[in-house]
KOLVEXRO-292776 format. One record per residue: x, y, z of N, C-alpha, C in turn; residue number from 0. Coordinates in steps of 0.05 Angstrom, whole numbers, plus 5000, padded with zeros to 4 digits. Layout:
! residues N
NODE   n.xx   n.yy   n.zz   ca.xx   ca.yy   ca.zz   c.xx   c.yy   c.zz    nr
NODE      X      Y      Z       X       Y       Z      X      Y      Z   NUM
...
***
This chain:
! residues 75
NODE   n.xx   n.yy   n.zz   ca.xx   ca.yy   ca.zz   c.xx   c.yy   c.zz    nr
NODE   4666   4926   4809    4650    4950    4818   4658   4974   4802     0
NODE   4639   4991   4797    4645    5015    4781   4654   5037   4797     1
NODE   4663   5059   4785    4673    5082    4799   4652   5095   4817     2
NODE   4628   5096   4808    4608    5109    4825   4602   5094   4852     3
NODE   4604   5068   4849    4601    5053    4875   4622   5058   4894     4
NODE   4648   5059   4885    4670    5066    4902   4667   5095   4913     5
NODE   4657   5113   4896    4652    5140    4905   4631   5141   4928     6
NODE   4611   5125   4925    4591    5124    4946   4601   5113   4971     7
NODE   4616   5091   4969    4629    5078    4993   4647   5098   5007     8
NODE   4664   5111   4992    4683    5131    5005   4667   5154   5017     9
NODE   4646   5164   5004    4630    5185    5014   4617   5177   5041    10
NODE   4606   5153   5042    4594    5143    5065   4614   5140   5089    11
NODE   4636   5130   5082    4658    5127    5102   4666   5154   5113    12
NODE   4670   5174   5095    4677    5201    5106   4655   5213   5121    13
NODE   4631   5207   5115    4608    5219    5129   4607   5206   5157    14
NODE   4612   5179   5158    4612    5165    5185   4634   5178   5202    15
NODE   4657   5183   5192    4678    5196    5207   4670   5224   5215    16
NODE   4660   5239   5197    4652    5267    5202   4631   5269   5225    17
NODE   4611   5250   5225    4591    5252    5245   4599   5235   5271    18
NODE   4623   5227   5271    4633    5214    5297   4624   5185   5300    19
NODE   4615   5172   5280    4607    5144    5282   4630   5126   5285    20
NODE   4654   5133   5273    4678    5119    5275   4701   5138   5281    21
NODE   4722   5127   5295    4744    5144    5301   4763   5146   5277    22
NODE   4785   5163   5280    4803    5168    5259   4818   5143   5250    23
NODE   4827   5127   5270    4842    5103    5262   4824   5084   5245    24
NODE   4800   5080   5255    4781    5062    5239   4777   5074   5212    25
NODE   4773   5100   5211    4770    5113    5184   4792   5108   5166    26
NODE   4819   5110   5176    4841    5106    5160   4843   5076   5150    27
NODE   4838   5058   5168    4838    5029    5162   4819   5023   5140    28
NODE   4794   5032   5143    4773    5027    5122   4780   5039   5097    29
NODE   4790   5064   5097    4797    5079    5074   4819   5065   5058    30
NODE   4839   5054   5072    4862    5040    5059   4850   5014   5046    31
NODE   4834   5000   5058    4821    4976    5047   4808   4983   5020    32
NODE   4791   5003   5021    4776    5013    4996   4796   5022   4975    33
NODE   4815   5038   4982    4834    5049    4961   4851   5027   4951    34
NODE   4860   5007   4968    4874    4984    4958   4857   4969   4939    35
NODE   4832   4965   4944    4814    4949    4925   4810   4965   4899    36
NODE   4809   4991   4900    4807    5006    4875   4832   5002   4859    37
NODE   4856   5005   4872    4882    5002    4859   4883   4975   4847    38
NODE   4876   4954   4861    4878    4928    4851   4861   4921   4825    39
NODE   4836   4933   4828    4817    4930    4805   4828   4946   4780    40
NODE   4837   4970   4784    4845    4986    4762   4873   4977   4749    41
NODE   4891   4970   4767    4918    4963    4759   4923   4933   4755    42
NODE   4906   4918   4766    4909    4888    4764   4930   4876   4781    43
NODE   4940   4891   4800    4962    4881    4818   4951   4886   4847    44
NODE   4953   4863   4862    4945    4867    4890   4967   4879   4906    45
NODE   4960   4893   4928    4980    4907    4943   5000   4886   4956    46
NODE   4989   4864   4965    5007    4843    4977   5028   4834   4957    47
NODE   5019   4829   4932    5038    4821    4912   5059   4842   4907    48
NODE   5052   4866   4905    5071    4888    4899   5090   4892   4922    49
NODE   5079   4889   4948    5098    4892    4972   5117   4869   4972    50
NODE   5110   4844   4964    5129    4822    4965   5150   4827   4945    51
NODE   5145   4838   4921    5163    4844    4901   5183   4866   4910    52
NODE   5173   4886   4924    5190    4907    4935   5211   4897   4954    53
NODE   5201   4877   4972    5219    4866    4991   5241   4850   4978    54
NODE   5235   4835   4957    5255    4821    4942   5276   4839   4930    55
NODE   5268   4862   4918    5286    4880    4908   5304   4892   4929    56
NODE   5293   4900   4951    5308    4911    4974   5329   4892   4984    57
NODE   5320   4866   4985    5338    4846    4996   5363   4842   4977    58
NODE   5357   4842   4951    5380    4840    4932   5397   4864   4933    59
NODE   5385   4887   4935    5401    4911    4938   5420   4911   4963    60
NODE   5408   4902   4984    5424    4902    5009   5447   4880   5007    61
NODE   5442   4859   4993    5463    4838    4989   5485   4850   4973    62
NODE   5478   4866   4953    5497    4878    4934   5514   4898   4951    63
NODE   5501   4915   4966    5516    4934    4982   5534   4921   5002    64
NODE   5524   4899   5014    5541    4884    5032   5565   4872   5020    65
NODE   5562   4862   4995    5584    4850    4980   5606   4872   4974    66
NODE   5597   4894   4964    5616    4914    4956   5629   4928   4980    67
NODE   5615   4929   5002    5626    4939    5027   5649   4923   5037    68
NODE   5649   4898   5032    5669    4880    5042   5693   4877   5023    69
NODE   5693   4891   5000    5714    4890    4982   5730   4916   4983    70
NODE   5757   4915   4984    5773    4939    4985   5790   4941   4960    71
NODE   5786   4962   4944    5800    4964    4919   5829   4969   4924    72
NODE   5837   4984   4945    5865    4992    4949   5882   4969   4959    73
NODE   5873   4947   4967    5890    4925    4976   5896   4905   4956    74
***
C-alpha cells in the first residue's frame, strides 16, 4: 500500500472519531493497527517480532542482575 492510501485510511478513521461514529478506545485500537502496519511495511519488521526480541533482552538483563546481586565482593 502506498503512503496516500494510509493517509486516506487515517483521515477516515479520525473523521469517524470526530463525528462520533466510534469511541476513543476504538479509535486508538484502529489507529495502532494502521500505524503498526505502516511501520512493518516501511521497516520490514513486524511489531510482534520486535516485542519478542525485547523480551529476550530484558530476560537476559534480569538474569545478569540477579547473578551479580547474589555475589558479594567483600567476602
